[in-house]
C-alpha angles and dihedrals in degrees: 000000000000120000116233115253116259109230133168087265094056091047090054091048091050090052093047087053090055091056107273120132115248091250094050093046092053089051094049094049089047092048092049093052090044092055091047089052093048091049093051091048090055087052095248124140118249115214111216130175106278097020154335127301113205143156121253130184112257126226117292112263118254135162135206109232134186117216133184115223109214095198097050093028091223133125113247128199123205144152117252114208119206123217096222112093119249123260122279119253131209112230135186122215111193121216122237090255095060110100111211096162122121120232089257091054094046091053090050091053096050118101111277118253114250117252118259117229092256091052094048090052090046090052092046091051094045090049090054092047093047097043090231140064109293114232130212087255091056092050091047092053090049090050090049089057091053095044089058091066095045126281122270126173116267091000092134091058093042094050092047088053090051092048092048092054091050099043134055102174131074115257136187124256094261091054090047092049090050093049090050091050090055092057093066095144094063 
């Protein structure tokens, strides 16, 4: 779920909900941002919830120029560096407490769920059939093949057992997926 953007208008609405008049809320928000702007102009750091806002020097200004050399009658290319310093840039440094991860990244960082006995056996059978250790991605692709034909409980394990009885040589993941798709009745 996406959080709504916080703008000056939403800050004003929040202040009016707390009991400020509309005019006083507008003045307060305007004064807050004016104070922040002045502090940044003076080169001070502004502490905000979630991090620091500060002014950093920008990259020095340079330009790429083409010049025609009259003596050699050739075109020359070179960088021209200007003496004037680059513009100042406003930067934000988040604190460690600020959580900027998406829901997908949060789920990925959570502790892995321990494998069930059926999943362990499925992984072992898939490893034997592939001739290498079966990864989570391999098991997910095998599960996707099974889901296309309609999910049945323990169908991954049952199909792997059936393929194991019919095959003796190692195969790659695409062959294994194809063989499991053939066993649609299991």
